[in-house]
C-alpha positions as CSV (number, residue, x, y, z in Angstrom):
1,M,-5.4,16.5,-17.7
2,A,-6.6,15.0,-14.4
3,E,-4.1,14.4,-11.6
4,T,-3.4,10.8,-10.9
5,T,-4.0,9.6,-7.4
6,L,-3.7,6.3,-5.6
7,I,-6.9,4.6,-4.4
8,P,-7.4,1.4,-2.4
9,L,-9.2,-1.6,-3.8
10,P,-12.9,-0.8,-3.7
11,G,-14.7,-3.2,-1.3
12,A,-11.5,-4.6,0.1
13,R,-11.8,-6.6,3.3
14,N,-8.3,-5.7,4.6
15,T,-8.7,-1.9,4.8
16,R,-5.7,-1.6,7.2
17,L,-3.4,-3.0,4.6
18,W,-4.8,-0.9,1.8
19,R,-3.7,2.3,3.7
20,Y,-0.2,1.6,2.4
21,F,-1.1,0.7,-1.2
22,G,-3.2,2.0,-4.0
23,F,-4.1,1.7,-7.7
24,K,-3.7,4.7,-10.0
25,S,-6.8,6.6,-10.7
26,N,-7.7,9.9,-12.5
27,D,-11.0,10.5,-10.8
28,S,-10.5,8.9,-7.4
29,K,-13.0,6.2,-8.3
30,T,-11.9,4.3,-11.4
31,I,-8.8,2.1,-11.4
32,L,-6.6,2.7,-14.5
33,D,-4.7,-0.6,-14.4
34,K,-5.8,-3.5,-12.1
35,A,-2.5,-5.4,-12.7
36,K,-0.3,-2.8,-10.9
37,V,-0.6,-1.5,-7.4
38,F,1.7,1.1,-5.8
39,C,3.2,1.4,-2.4
40,K,2.4,4.7,-0.7
41,V,5.5,4.7,1.6
42,E,7.5,7.8,0.6
43,S,10.9,6.1,1.1
44,C,10.0,3.1,-1.1
45,D,12.6,2.5,-3.8
46,K,10.4,0.0,-5.8
47,P,6.8,1.2,-5.3
48,E,5.2,-0.7,-8.3
49,I,4.0,-4.2,-7.5
50,V,2.3,-6.7,-9.7
51,Y,-1.2,-7.4,-8.4
52,C,-2.7,-10.8,-8.9
53,G,-6.0,-10.5,-7.1
54,N,-4.8,-11.2,-3.5
55,T,-2.8,-9.4,-0.9
56,M,0.2,-11.8,-0.5
57,A,2.6,-9.7,-2.6
58,L,1.4,-6.6,-0.7
59,T,2.1,-8.1,2.7
60,D,5.5,-9.4,1.5
61,H,6.3,-5.9,0.2
62,L,5.2,-4.2,3.4
63,R,7.7,-6.3,5.4
64,R,10.5,-4.2,3.8
65,H,9.1,-1.1,5.6
66,V,9.9,-1.9,9.2
67,C,7.9,1.0,10.8
68,E,4.9,0.7,8.6
69,N,4.8,-3.1,8.9
70,A,5.0,-2.8,12.7
71,E,2.1,-0.3,12.6
72,Y,0.1,-2.6,10.3
73,L,0.6,-5.5,12.7
74,G,-0.4,-3.4,15.7
75,H,3.0,-3.3,17.3
76,A,4.8,-0.2,18.5
77,S,7.2,1.3,16.0
78,P,10.8,0.1,16.5
79,L,11.9,3.7,16.3
80,A,9.5,4.8,19.0
81,Q,10.9,2.2,21.5
82,S,13.5,3.5,24.0
83,S,16.8,1.8,24.4
């Protein structure tokens, strides 16, 4: 059985956002279920997200991950800032 991997939405305009999310795939090309996308952040406690064809739910979800959200927005990581 092929190993399942997470792949970004093919042809997506917001490639920076798709670094943090992916659809399950057995061959790294074909999406198994276009209604479910998964968060790639290791510490995520609820990685499965319903996908409705836009990135609103993904950007809302990414806000929970402070460091990754700051990186996505182009800000320095809050943990990297000195006090």
